[in-house]
C-alpha positions, -999 to 999 in steps of 0.1 A, spaced: -200 -285 -69 -172 -257 -67 -174 -225 -80 -147 -205 -82 -154 -165 -84 -138 -145 -113 -137 -114 -92 -134 -103 -59 -135 -67 -41 -106 -55 -30 -101 -25 -1 -69 -10 5 -63 4 35 -33 29 45 -27 44 73 -8 74 78 6 104 100 22 136 86 28 120 52 8 139 29 32 139 5 43 104 4 1 94 7 0 113 -27 22 92 -40 9 62 -28 -27 70 -40 -14 86 -75 -1 46 -77 -34 37 -70 -54 52 -96 -30 36 -123 -31 1 -114 -48 -22 -139 -72 -40 -115 -83 -7 -98 -98 -10 -59 -134 -11 -53 -122 14 -19 -92 27 -4 -100 35 32 -73 63 45 -64 61 83 -57 94 90 -38 89 125 -45 126 137 -23 138 112 -12 181 118 -10 183 80 -25 189 49 -32 151 46 -71 157 46 -69 182 17 -47 154 -3 -67 129 -4 -102 151 -13 -77 157 -44 -86 118 -50 -119 115 -44 -128 116 -74 -100 92 -90 -106 71 -60 -134 52 -38 -122 71 -8 -131 68 25 -114 92 49 -114 80 86 -99 101 116 -84 80 144 -70 101 169 -59 77 188 -21 72 177 -7 40 163 -3 16 134 -22 -14 145 -52 8 158 -52 28 126 -49 -5 106 -75 -20 130 -100 14 124 -97 7 85 -106 -33 90 -132 -23 108 -141 1 79 -137 -16 48 -165 -38 32 -135 -58 4 -137 -98 1 -99 -89 -1 -84 -66 24 -48 -50 14 -28 -25 37 -2 -6 21 25 22 42 16 57 32 53 60 21 49 30 -9 44 32 -43 23 5 -48 34 -15 -88 4 -11 -118 -2 -53 -114 -4 -50 -74 -35 -58 -71 -40 -81 -101 -14 -103 -91 -23 -100 -48 -63 -112 -62 -53 -138 -85 -46 -167 -57 -80 -162 -44 -92 -167 -68 -77 -201 -77 -81 -213 -40 -107 -203 -19 -94 -222 8 -61 -193 8 -63 -169 37 -34 -147 34 -4 -134 11 23 -119 8 46 -100 -18 83 -89 -21 83 -54 -11 114 -36 -29 128 2 -20 127 28 -42 159 43 -56 167 80 -45 200 95 -48 221 107 -17 190 93 9 194 69 38 173 44 14 199 44 -5 223 37 20 202 9 31 201 -7 -3 241 -6 -2 244 -13 35 216 -47 28 234 -53 -5 267 -56 14 252 -74 40 241 -104 15 270 -103 -8 297 -91 10 305 -61 -13 292 -30 -20 271 -38 -54 280 -19 -86 260 11 -94 238 -7 -122 230 -32 -98 214 -14 -70 178 -14 -69 
């Protein structure tokens, strides 16, 4: 008899290096999830800013594990995060991302529907911030895909 689970535990891993303000924004977005994570592992890649203090501000809002990884690099930091996680599902996000409110809900669904699923992914959309490199990239990307500069109201 094949019995499907109705909930799996989720570990969110965030590797960070000297991006305390951005980290604060992604952590805030994780507090607003419709399906909250069971744990959030912050792997500090030996930051010299106030990363540790930002993480401390979220201890009462998220089940956070803070891990200092002095060896630099995203692969090392992510592997350290995996070693320190306990979730059925391991999710990675970056310190400069903001998670949509239903992000974890929709990531969990395929695993609940089919126990043979091993990995899922999704679309990552840039945030529009006027006058920044992100905006310039979005415009350049749209020009390359469509061949014309998009109207302002059609930009992400």
